[in-house]
C-alpha positions in Angstrom: -0.2 0.0 0.0 1.4 3.7 -0.6 1.9 6.4 1.2 -0.1 9.1 1.4 1.1 12.7 0.9 0.1 15.0 3.7 -0.8 18.6 1.9 1.1 21.3 2.6 -1.0 23.9 4.4 1.7 24.8 6.7 3.7 26.3 3.3 0.8 27.8 1.6 -0.2 29.7 5.5 3.0 30.9 5.2 3.5 32.3 1.9 0.0 34.2 2.2 1.2 35.3 5.9 4.2 36.5 4.2 1.7 38.3 1.1 -0.2 39.9 4.3 2.5 41.1 6.3 4.3 43.0 3.0 0.3 44.1 2.0 0.4 46.1 5.5 3.9 47.5 5.1 2.9 49.3 1.9 -0.8 50.4 3.1 1.1 52.4 6.2 4.4 53.4 3.5 1.2 55.0 1.5 -0.3 56.9 5.0 3.3 58.1 6.3 3.8 59.3 2.4 -0.1 61.1 2.6 1.0 62.2 6.2 4.7 64.1 5.5 2.7 65.5 2.1 0.2 66.7 4.0 2.6 68.5 6.6 4.4 70.0 4.4 1.6 71.0 2.1 0.5 72.8 5.6 4.1 74.4 6.3 4.1 75.6 3.3 0.5 77.5 3.6 1.9 78.8 6.8 5.0 80.4 4.9 2.4 81.8 2.3 0.1 84.0 5.0 3.4 84.6 6.7 5.2 85.8 3.1 1.9 88.2 2.5 1.6 89.3 6.0 5.0 91.0 5.7 4.2 92.9 2.8 1.1 93.8 3.9 2.2 94.9 7.6 4.9 97.1 5.1 2.2 98.5 2.7 3.9 96.7 0.0 1.1 95.8 -1.9 2.7 94.6 -5.3 4.3 92.2 -2.4 1.3 91.2 -1.4 -0.8 90.7 -4.3 2.4 88.3 -6.0 1.0 85.8 -3.4 -2.4 86.2 -4.5 -3.8 83.7 -6.8 -5.0 85.2 -10.4 -9.1 84.2 -9.5 -8.2 85.2 -5.4 -11.5 85.9 -3.9 -10.6 88.9 -1.7 -13.7 90.6 -1.0 -13.8 90.2 2.6 -10.1 91.5 2.7 -11.0 94.7 1.0 -13.9 95.0 2.7 -12.5 94.9 6.4 -13.3 98.3 7.4 -16.7 98.4 6.1 -16.4 99.6 2.8 -19.5 100.4 0.7 -19.9 99.0 -3.2 -16.8 97.4 -3.5 -16.1 94.2 -5.7 -12.9 92.5 -4.1 -10.8 94.2 -7.1 -6.7 94.0 -6.8 -7.6 97.7 -7.4 -9.3 97.4 -4.5 -7.0 96.2 -2.7 -4.3 98.4 -3.0 -6.3 101.2 -2.1 -7.3 99.5 1.2 -3.1 99.5 2.0 -2.7 102.7 1.4 -5.8 103.7 3.5 -4.3 101.8 6.6 -1.2 103.6 5.4 -3.2 106.5 6.0 -4.7 106.5 9.1 -1.1 105.0 10.7 -2.1 101.1 11.1 0.5 98.9 12.7 0.1 94.9 12.4 1.5 93.1 15.8 1.1 90.0 14.4 0.9 86.6 16.6 1.6 83.1 15.4 -0.2 81.5 12.2 -1.9 78.2 12.8 -3.1 75.4 10.0 -6.8 75.2 10.8 -8.0 72.5 8.1 -7.1 70.9 4.9 -9.6 70.5 1.8 -9.6 69.9 -2.1 -9.9 73.7 -2.1 -6.8 74.2 -0.3 -5.0 74.6 3.4 -6.7 77.0 5.4 -4.7 79.3 7.7 -5.6 81.6 11.1 -3.2 84.4 12.2 -4.4 86.5 15.0 -2.9 89.7 15.5 -3.1 92.6 17.6 -3.2 96.1 16.1 -2.7 100.2 16.6 -4.8 102.1 14.2 -5.6 106.0 14.0 -2.1 106.9 16.2 -4.1 105.2 19.0 -0.2 104.2 20.3 0.7 107.8 20.3 -2.4 108.6 22.8 -1.3 106.0 24.8 -4.2 103.7 24.0 -4.0 100.3 22.4 -2.9 97.7 21.1 -6.3 96.7 20.4 -6.9 92.5 20.0 -8.9 89.8 18.5 -8.2 90.3 15.1 -7.5 87.9 12.7 -6.7 87.0 8.9 -7.8 84.0 7.2 -6.3 82.3 4.1 -6.8 79.5 2.0 -3.9 78.3 0.4 -3.4 76.1 -2.2 -0.5 75.1 -5.0 1.5 77.4 -3.0 -0.9 80.4 -4.2 -3.9 81.9 -1.8 -6.9 81.8 -3.1 -9.1 83.4 -0.6 -8.3 85.8 2.2 -10.1 87.4 5.0 -9.8 90.0 7.7 -12.1 91.0 11.1 -10.7 93.5 13.3 -11.6 93.1 17.2 -13.2 96.5 17.5 -14.7 95.7 20.7 -12.3 98.5 22.8 -11.1 100.2 19.5 -14.5 101.4 18.5 -15.3 103.7 21.4 -11.9 104.7 22.0 -10.8 105.3 19.0 -13.3 105.1 16.1 -16.4 107.3 17.8 -13.9 110.2 19.2 -12.4 110.8 15.9 -15.6 110.1 14.2 -17.6 113.0 16.4 -14.0 115.2 15.9 -14.2 115.5 12.3 -17.8 115.7 11.8 -17.5 119.0 13.7 -14.7 120.2 12.7 -14.4 119.1 9.1 -18.3 118.0 8.3 -17.7 118.5 4.4 -14.4 116.2 4.3 -16.3 113.8 6.9 -19.1 113.2 4.4 -16.3 112.2 1.6 -14.5 110.1 4.2 -17.0 107.9 5.7 -19.6 105.4 3.3 -22.8 107.0 4.9 -24.0 109.4 7.6 -23.9 106.4 10.4 -19.8 106.3 10.2 -19.3 102.8 10.5 -17.5 102.3 7.6 -15.2 104.0 4.8 -14.9 105.5 1.3 -12.5 103.6 -0.3 -11.4 106.1 -3.1 -8.1 108.4 -3.9 -9.9 111.5 -2.1 -11.1 109.6 0.8 -7.2 108.0 1.4 -5.7 111.9 0.9 -8.1 113.1 4.0 -7.3 110.2 6.2 -4.1 110.8 6.1 -4.2 114.5 6.4 -6.5 114.6 9.4 -5.4 111.6 11.5 -2.0 113.8 12.5 -4.2 116.7 13.5 -6.7 114.6 15.8 -3.4 112.6 17.4 -2.0 116.1 18.0 -5.1 117.4 19.7 -5.6 114.1 21.1 -2.4 114.0 23.1 -2.6 117.4 24.5 
């Protein structure tokens, strides 16, 4: 009688086991590579945001615009001072930067933090304190609670916003200046603000020039 050979089940299990281990290793490498890519993308997004903010703080409109995608959505940036009738164009951004320079804006930047990631891009939030209207010269501020928001994709900013914290700034600087300018220069005030409520500003060359003219005068009288 011929001896029967036992099936080589152990070898088959061993081979399958090796394949499973290899498959698991490949999946782990894929996940690691993806994680590294996401980390690099987020770091790049923060660098792009920081570059824009450096130019913005220096009132370098061309430098700031260089970080924007051609179709970047910037309406929430351009309209940050309550400007009326703006569309979010690059010319309006240039005008806003000129206005902030005339208003003696000082940007005291805190850290930028990555807040999310999606196919539309990596989102970054950058908090900051600020001086405005010469508040530092009259012994007030800096004012807290403000932030920039960015969405960065492929090394370019595709969306940008700016939100000013005004809880302290409004009663200490905005409202007193509005009352002063309306009394001292009512015709100029009408050109500087968006409407009679004085809750926003006019984003025009004439308005920018008037802000630059009257802020120093207000600081001088407020400091005495």
